[in-house]
N, C-alpha and C positions, 0 to 999 in steps of 0.2 A: 776502340777503333783500330789500335795498332795490331790487334790479334787477327784482323780480317783484311789486311792489305799486303802489298808486296814489301820486300825487305827494305828497299830504299825509303819508301813512304813510312814504314814502321819506324825506322831510325829517326826520321824527321819529326814524327809525332812524339816519340819518346823524348827527343831533345827539347821540343816545345813544352811538353809537360814538365820536364825537369826545370826549365826556366820559370814557369809559373809557380811551381812548388817552392823554388828558391825565393821568389818574390813574396809569396805568402809567408815564408819564414820571417822575412823582414817585417811584414805587416803585423804579425802576431807578437813579435818582440816589442814593437812599438806600443802594444797594449799592455806590456809588462809581463806577458806570459812566456818566460824563458824556456820552460820545458816544451811548450808547443812549438816555439821557434826552432828548437833543436830537432824535434820530431819532423817538422816540415823540411828542414835542411837535409836530414837523412833521407827523407822521401825523395828529394831532388837528386841526391847522390844515387839512389837505387834506380830511379828512372833513367838517369844519364848513363849509368853503367849498362843497363839493359839495352840501350841504344848504341853502345860501343864507345861512350865517352867516359874515360876514367879520370880525367882531369878535375872534374867537379868535386871529387872526393878530397882533393887537396884544398879546394876552396871551402869545403865544409869545416876544415880545421881552422881556417881564418875566421869563419862565422862563430865557431865555438869559442875561439879566443876573444871575440868581441863580448860574448856573454861573460866570460871570466874577468875581462877588463872592467866591466860595469859592476862586477862583484868585488872589485878592488883586490883581485887575486893576481898579483904580478907574476908569481912563479909559474902558475898554470898558463897564463897568457903567453909568456915567453916560450914555454915548452911546446905548446900547441902551434904557435906561429913558426917556430923553427922546423917543425915536422912538415910544414907546408912550403918549404923552400927547396925541395928536391929539384935537381937539374932537369928532371924529366917533365916538369910542369911548365905550362906557358909562362912567359915573362910577366903577364898581367897578374896572375895568381901569386907568383913569387914576390912581385912588387908589393901587393897588398899584404902579404905575409910579413915582409920585412918592415913595413910600416906598423903593423900590429905588434911585432916584436919590439920596435922602438918605443911604442906606447907602454908596453910592459916594463921595459927598462926604466922609462921615465917614472912610472908608478913606483918602481923600486928605488928610485933616486940615483940610478947609475947613469950619469950623463955621458960618459965616454962610450959605453956600450950602446946607448941610445943613438948617438951621433953616427956610430959605425953602421948601425942598422939603417938609418936614414940615408946614408951614402949609398948603401946597396940598393935601397928603394929607388933612388934617383937614377942609378945606372940602369936598373931594370925598366924604369919608366921610359927612358930614352929608347929602349928596344921594342916598345909596344907597337910602334908603327909597322913593324914587320909582320904583325898578326893579321893584317889585311882587314877583311870584313867579318872577322869573328865576333860573335855576340859579346857585348860589354858585360863583364861581371863586376858587381859592386856599383858604387855611385857613378852616375853619368854627369853629375853637375859640379865636379871639382876640376877646374882647368889645370890646376897644379896640386894634385893630391899630396905629394911629398911635402910641398910647402905648407899646406894647411895642417898636415899632421905634425910638422915641425912646430908650428904655433901651439898646437895642442900639447905637445911634449914639453915645450918650454914652460908652460903653465905648471905642469905636474912636477917639473924640476925646480920650481920656486922662482923662476926668472920672469916675473909678472910683466914688467915693462917690455921686455923683448918679445914675450908671448903676445901681448896686446898689439905691438907694432907689426908683427908678422901676420897676425890675424887681420889687421887693417888692410895690409897689402893683398892678402888672399881673398878676402870678402869683396874687395873692389873688382875682382875678376869674375865673381859669380853673378849670373843673370838674375835680375830682380824677381822673375817668376819662378825661380827655384826656391820656393818658400821654405821647405823643410831645411834645406842646406843653409839658407840665410839665417833661419831661426836657430838651428843647432849650433852653428859656429858663432853666430852673433851673440847668443847668450853667454857663451864661453868667453868671447872678447869682452863683453861687459863685466863679467866676473873677474877677468884679469885686471881690468882697469880699477875695479872696486878694490880688489885685493892689494893693488899698488897704492891705494889711498886717493885715487882720482874719482871721488864719489859722484860729483855732479856730472862729470863726463860719462861715467858708467850709467847713471840714471838716464841721461839723454840718449844713450845708445839703446838701452833696454826698453824704454817706453814704446817706441814704434814697433817693437817686435812682439808685443803682447797679443795683438790680434792674430798674428801668425801662430803664436803658441796655442791659442784657442782652436785655430783651424787644423793644425797637425795633430794635436792631442797626443804627443809623443812621450813615452815613458823615459826615453833616454834624454830628451831635452829637459824633462821635469827634474832630473837629478841635478843638473847644473842650475836650474831655476831655483831650487831649494837652497843650494849653496849661496847663490846670489842674494836671496832673501835674508839668509843668516848674516852675511857680511854687511849688507845695508842696514840691518836692524841695529848694528853697533853705532850707526851714525844717524840716529833719528832726529838730530838737531838740524839736519840739512832740509831745506824746504822741498827740494826735489825728491828726497827720500820719503818725506811725509806724504807727498802727492802720489808716489808710486806704490808705497807699502800696502795699502788696502787691496788693490787689485793683484799685486804680486803674491800676497798671502793667500788669496782665494785660488789663484791659478796653481800655486805650489801644492795645494791640497786636493785639487780636482782629480778624480779617477780618470784614467785615459781610455778605458775600454767602454 
């Protein structure tokens, strides 16, 4: 269509196509196909560039950094996220990049660098209102994305109790119908409590999430679900663990695609 319309309509169509391609990249990553996710993300960048939008290329670096984060590659996650913090990019993209960098530092065990990146993210988060009606890039269901990522990072830094409490605060702000967000961070909250030794509470938090796990069939959620299953397996003497274990084991093994 974009080849047969006026220039303004062409730009709008290419921008729309780029957003769909970016969203498809998320969807295929959630099936566990990281290479396809990167292909679709690059397709989004190409469409956006053809329509005059160069900023999406910066966001593509943030997306690539998410792939390396789930591969436990802290060095690449940090490097990619830093490249996406150019002052020429919109505050929203730089905020997401700073958050991703913080996650990379947490994975590497560098608490000071992690907190500095989170501080940058909060500063940029406060500047997003100046972007007006620009399309939202990234998750639309995190009222305080920097706070949620802080909870995520505290877990990787080994501060399980603090991580659990921060995730408690953040999940209370998330709407109930944001199922994937509730499940994604809810499973990590349960994992934080379980890792801190609060096994019964972890089970009580995890149990109502399992229907949501089935609904979203997310490869990224499954990573933490498997971790939770392993932690709880060490506490099979708990009645709640015995009740939860069979279904947790099945869901941890299910293919997502």
